[in-house]
N, C-alpha and C positions, 0 to 999 in steps of 0.2 A: 890692571890694578885690583888688589884684593878688596872684597866687600868690607865695609865698616862693621856690619853685623853679619855674622855667619848664620846658618840655619839653626833654628831654635832646638831642633831635635838631633843635631849633629850630622855628620856626613852620611849620605845614603848611596846605595848602589844604583847607578842610573842605567844599568844594562836593560832592565825590563822596559823602562820608558823609551829608550832608544829603539828597542826591538818593536815596541808598539808603534812608534812613529814610522818605522820602515814598513810595517804591515799596513798602516793607514795610507801611506803613499802608494803601496801596491793596489789597494782597493780603489783609490781615486784614479789610478791609471789603467784599470781593468777595462779594456776596450769592449770585451764581450758583455760585461755588466752594463756599460753605457748604452750598448745597442738594445739590450733587454729593456732598460728603463725608457729609452727613447721610443721603442715600439709600443709600449703600454702607457705612455704619458697621455693624459687627457688634454683637451684644448686649453690654451693659455687663457687665464682669466684676465680680462681688461683691468688694468691697475685701479681705475676708479671704482671697480666693483669688488675688489678684494676685501677680505677681513684682515685687519692689521692687529698684531698681537703685542700687548705689553707684558703679559704674564702667561706662562705656559698653561694650556688647558687641554686635558684629555677629554674630548667630547663623549667618549664611550662611558665615562664615569658620571655624566650628567643624566639624571632621571627625569627632571622636570624643567621645562623651558617656559618662562613667562614673558609676557609682553605688555608694555604700556600701549595705549591706543593713539592719542593725538601726537603727531609728528614722529610716530614710531611705526605702527601698522598703517595708520592713516597719514600719508604724506600730503601736506597741503600745498596748493599753488601759492607760494609765499607772497608774491607781489599783490595778488588779489585779496588775500586774507589780511595782510598788513594794512592795505588801503582801507578795507572795510572797518577793521578795528580802530584805525586812526580816526576816521571820520565819525564813528559812533562815540568815541571818547571825547572828541571836540564838542559834539552836540550836547553831551552830558555836562561838560565843563561850563558851557554857556547857559544851559537851561537850569541846572541844579546849583552849580557853584558860582554862577553869576560872573563868569569871566567875560571880557568884552567881545563883541561880535567880530572884532578884527582878527581873532585867532582863527576864524574860519578860512581866512585867505592864506594861512601858512600851508604851503604845499608839502606833501610827503616826499621825501627823498630816500629811497631804499638804500642807496649807496652810502649815505652818511652814517648808517648804523650797522653794526655787526655784533654777533654774540661774543661775549667776553669783555665788553667795555664796562667801565665803572662810572657812576655818577657821583660827583663830589657835591653833596647836598648843602654843604656850608658855603662853597664858593661859586656854585653854578657851572661847574666844568664837567665835560666828558673826558675820560682818561682811558688810555690803553697802557697796560703795565706788563712787565716781563715776569718771568717765573719767580723772581726774588721779591716781587712787590714794588719794584721801582718804576716810576712813571717814564714812559718812553716818548709819548706825544699826548697833547691835550688840546681841547677846544673849549672856548668860552662862548656859549651860544653856538653859532655856526662859523666862528672865526678862530683860526689857530691862536693858541695862547702864546704871546711873545716869549722868547727864550728866557729873558731876564725874569719875567713873572713866573714862568714854569720853574726856574731854578730856585727862586725865593720861596715858593709854596711847597715844592716837593723834593728839593735836593736832598734833604735829610729825613725824608718821610718814606716809610714803607707802608704800602696800602694793604691792610689786613681785612679779610672777609668779615670778621666779627665787629669791626669798627662801625658803629651806627651812623657815622657821618657819611658813609659810602653805601651805595646800592649797586649790586652786581647785576648786569644784564646777562643772565645765564640761561635764558630760554628764548626760543624764537618768538614766543608770544609777547615777549617784553620789548621787541625792537621798536614798535610804534611809539611806546612811551618815551624812549630815549630821544627819538627824533622830535617828538612834540615838545619835550622838555627844552631842548636846545632852541627850537623855533620860538617858543614863548619867551625865553630869556632874551633872544634877539629883538623880538617885537617890543617888549617892555622897555628895553634900554636904548634901542636905536630909533624906534619910530614913535612910541608913546611917551618916551622920556619920563618913565615912571620907575620907582624903585621896585625891585623884585625880591620877594622873600623866597629864596631858593629852596629851602627845606619844605615850606608850605606848598610851594608849587609841585615839588615831587610827590608829596603826600596826596595832594588833590588829584594829580594825574593817576597815581597808583590806585586810589580809591575808585576813580571813574572807570578805569580799564578793568579793574577787578569786578566792578558791578555789571558791566556789559557782558562779562563772561558768566558771572554768577546768576544773574537774573534771566539767563537764556535768551536775551535779546539778540546777541551775536549768533548763538547757535541756531536760533529760529530762522534767521536769514540763510545760514548755511544749509539747513535741512530743506528749505524750499527749492534749492538748486545745488544739490551736493556735487554734481559733476563740474560745476563752475569753480568750486573751491578745493576739491580733493582729487588728487591724481590716482587713477585706478591702475595699479601696477599689475600687469598680466602674470608676472612671475611670483606674486605673493602667495597665491593659493598653492601652486606646485611646491614652493619652498616649505610651507607648513606641512603639506602632505608628505614631503620627503622626511621631515623630522619625525612625524608620527609613524611612518613606515619603518624608521630606524629604531622604533621602540620607545621614543620619548613621549611623555605626557606633556600637554600644553595647557597653559592657563593665561587668562586675560586679567590684568590688574590695572584698572584705570580710575582716574579721578572724575571722569565724566559720568553723568547720571545714566540710568539704564535706557531711557527713551532715546537719548541722543546716541548712545553706544549702539543700540539696535539699528538705528537708521544708517549710521556710518558703516558698521560692519556688514550689514546686509548689502549695501552698495558695493563694498569691496570684494566680498567673498561668495555671496549666494550664487550657486550654479557655475562657479568658475571651474571647479574640478568635479567630474561626474560622481565620484565617490562621496562628495560632500554637498548635498543639495542646499543646505543651510550653513551659514557661518558658524552656528552653534555646534555643528558636527566636528569642527576642528578642535574644540577646547574641552578639556576634562573639567576645568573649573573656571567660572566667570565671576569676577568681583568688580562691581562698579562703585562709584562714589567712595573710593577707598581713602580719601583724605591723606594721601602721601604728602610730605614725608612722615606725618604723624603715625601712619599705619605701621611703620617700622619700630616705633618706640612706645606707642600708646596701648590702650586696653579696650578699645571699642569692640562691642560684640558684632558678630556677623548677623545680619538680618536678611531673611529670604525675601526676594522681590516677588510681588504678584504679577506674573507675566501676562495675565489676561487684561491688565489695565495699562494705560499709557501715562499714568501720573506718578510712577515710581513708588507707589504705596507698597507696604511690606506685609508679610503674613506672620511676623513674629521672629524671635531669636532662633538662630540655627544651632543645632547641636552636632552637625556634621556638614561637610561640603560634598555634594553629590553631583555627578554628571547629569546634565539636562536641567539643572536648576541655576538660578542667578541670585547673587547676593550683593549686599552693599555694606560698606564700612569694614569692620574686622580689624585684626591686628596680626602681627608677625608670628607671635608665639602660638596663637590658636591655629593659624594657617599651617604652620609646620606640624602641629599635632594632628590636625584633621587629614592632611595629605600624606603624612608619614615620610616626607622628604624635607631635608634641612641642610644648612651649610653648603658645602661645595658640590652637593648633588643637585643644586638648583642654579640655573643660569637665568638671570633677569635682563631683559633687553629694553632699554628706554632711551629717551633723548635729553632728559633733564639732569644736569650734573648733580645738583643737590637732592632733588626729590626722588630721582630714580637710581642714581649711581652712587653718589657719595654716602647717602644715608643708608642705603641697603648694604653697602660694603662695610661701613663702620659698625652696624648693629646686627647684621645677620650672617655675615660670612658667605652670603650668596656670591657666586661668580657673576660678573657683570659684562654686558656688551652695550656700548653707547652708539646710538644712531646720530651721526653727524652729517646731516643732509648737505651741508655746504661743501663737504670735502670733494665731491665729484667735480665741481667747478674749479676748485683750487688745484687739484691734481692735473686736470686737463690744461689749466693755464701754465702750471710749472713745466709740464711736458712741452708745451709750445715755446717756452723760453729756455729750453735745455742748454743751448749753446751759450747764451748770455750768463746763465747761472754757473756753468762750468768755467767760463772765463773769469767770473767774479771770484770763484773759489781759488783759481790759480793766482789771480792778482792779489788776493788777500794773503796768500802764502808768500808771494814775492814781497809784499809790503812788510811783513814781519821780518823777512830776511834782510831787506834793505835797511830797516830800522836798526837791526843789530850791526850791520856793516858801517853805518854812519857812526855809531858809538865807538866801534873798534878803531876807526880811522881818526876820530877826534882824539882818542886817548894816545894813539901813535903820534899824531901831529904835535900834541902837547909835550910828549917825551922828547921829540926831536928839537922842538922849539927851546926847551930848557937846556939841552946840550949846546945849542948855538949861543944862548945867553951866557952860559958858563964857559964858552970856548972849550968844551969838553970833546976831545977827539979831533979827527980830521975835519976841518971846517968845510972844505970843498965837498967832501962826501956827505956831510950833514946837510949842506945847502941843497945838494942834488936830491937827497932823500926827502927833504921838506917839500920841495917843489913837486916831486912825484906823488907824495902822500896827499898834498893839497889838491892836486889835479884829480886824484882818485876820489877824494872826499867830495869835491864839487860835482863830479860825474854821478856819484851815488846819490847825492842830495837831489840833483835834477831828476834822476830816475824815481826817487822816492816821492817827490812832489807830483810828478806825472802819475805815478801809481795811485797815490791818494786821490787824485782828481778822477781817475778812471773808475776806481772802486766806488766813489761817491756817486758818480753819474749812473753807473750800471745798477747799483743798489737802489737808488731812488727811482730809476726807471722801472725796474722789475716790480717794486712794491706799488708804485703809483699806477702802473698800468692795470694792476689787479684791483686796487681800491685807492683812489687818489687821496683819501682822507686818512685811512688807517693801515694800509698795506695788507699783508697776509694774515689770515686768521691765527695761524699757529706760531707765528714768529713776531718778535718785537726786537728789531735790530738783529744782533747775532744770537740772541737768546730765544728760547721758546717763550711764547706769550703765557700769561697766567692761565688763559683758556687752554692752551696746549698742555701746560703742566698739569692741570686738573684732569684732563682726559688721560694723560699718561699715568697719573698716580692712582686714579680710582677705577678706570675701565680696564678689565682684563683684555677685552677685545673692543675694537671700534670699527665702524663701517658706515657706508652712506645710506643703506636701506636694508630692511629685513629680508627682502627677496634675494640678497646676495648669498644667503645660506644655501640657496639652490645649487651653488657651485661646489659645495663641500659635502663629504660623506658625514652621516651622523656619528661615525666612528673616528673622525679626523682628529689628529693630534695637532693642535695649534701651538707652534713653537715661537717664542719671542727671539729676536736677534740677540746675539751675545752682547751683553752690556760692556761697553768699552770706556774706560776713564782716560782723561787726557794723556797721562803718562804712558798708556798702552798704545796710543795712536802715533807715537813717534815713528818716523819713517822706517828706521832700521829695525825697530822692535816689531812693527807690523809685518814687515817682510819675513822675519824669522819665525814669528808665532803663527802666521797664517790666520789672522783674525777673520771673523765672519765678513762676508762680502768680497773676499779676495777672488780674483779670477780663477776659474778652474774648479771651484767648489760647486757641487750640485745645487740647483735652485729649485728644488721640487715644490717649495711652498708657492711658487708662482704659477703652478699648473693645477688644473682641477683634478679631482680624483677620477678614477676610471669608471666609476659606477654611474656617471651621469647618463641618463637615457638619451 
């Protein structure tokens, strides 16, 4: 069948393209080349430790690599820190905000919260939404929202980040507040039989948790026993050393004050690599108390820290950024001017979608890498359920096919039925065709019903076994979750920890998978086009470079 629309620039000679395709096939089938590549391939990188690529990045073009500290360079023992933050927030709500003592008995449940949830401050609900802003599942307090209520509240609602009625749980620091919010809603409505002002409750919890971070009460507890709360990654020092050895300058840009930064970074890096007796030796520039995301759009000056004191006092405004000195505050424009590096020559690594990733991407054109600590557990879990997930994909494909077949046979059955009513044609033949089509329709319907049941059971089991409340971090139903969509949209790279850079050369070219739209995924088209991921294509990105010591 001729195309409805021909090529916009008229017919072209396909000889060159066909010749190139033949040459490509020859390269792919070159056995000697495959032997050379196999002989020099580095060890395979475990999937949970890989860097995943949303946007191509030539690492050789990056001059300056920057890092956030909390949940980036410093990976916290989540359960311990969450419990500590949770209990300190409760104590402040009771002592300062005059909440009833009963809230002390609300236990923290780490499984009930995950990054990427939304709090509906108007109705007192926790929501998980897909990439389009549609609510997939919801809880009021600690109870699932009934389907009819969910449909009434959110059927025609798209959740937008800028809507002040919603709060996004976009940092790991914020997990305790979501759990506490749900617990207090339950306590008030189910046990105390009191009305709950959902918006005020959220604001009070937000203020309390901000205060325990801001007044250093939380950080003072951490400093007294850093090893209890922060994981000391033995590969962090070697990873930073490898970047410096590859000609990169490194900088630290954190919202934490200098006294806490010094304590944490000393614990993580002092003496780990012989060439770097102090954590300070790794970094060309150190900026503390940066007030991100305001750093990226504000105009605060850089102030030099007096390192001889432990009170974060300053020596005055800085007119340059120098190695060996420490600064606080500052702003993006001055930073780029002082360092001589800007735009795509800078890669910034952080854990906070808004403060570290989204804002820096929108205002600076810096390249971005997001640390998603949770991804290691999710990948390991998905690998353990590989067979069920593969069966689910096959059954979903069969379900779509059976849906089509039901409709086709219903149409055919109606056609035959009308012929019988009108006595059109051979009646015996029409009767025979009617019975055969009806039998086929019944068989396909039974298969479809069974298929739908199987898909539902497997899908619910796979998600519930990971998290019985919310399922997988990056998915909501068949769609990416809003959290997953934000990672994909704003992070050039994402990975589970900074030390994963140790597996890659500082000259590495990070290549994203070929983006494929649904019409390109059609079976026949995929086979003919040889889309990314087809068997037989090299998968060099899954192996480490050969320069790993």
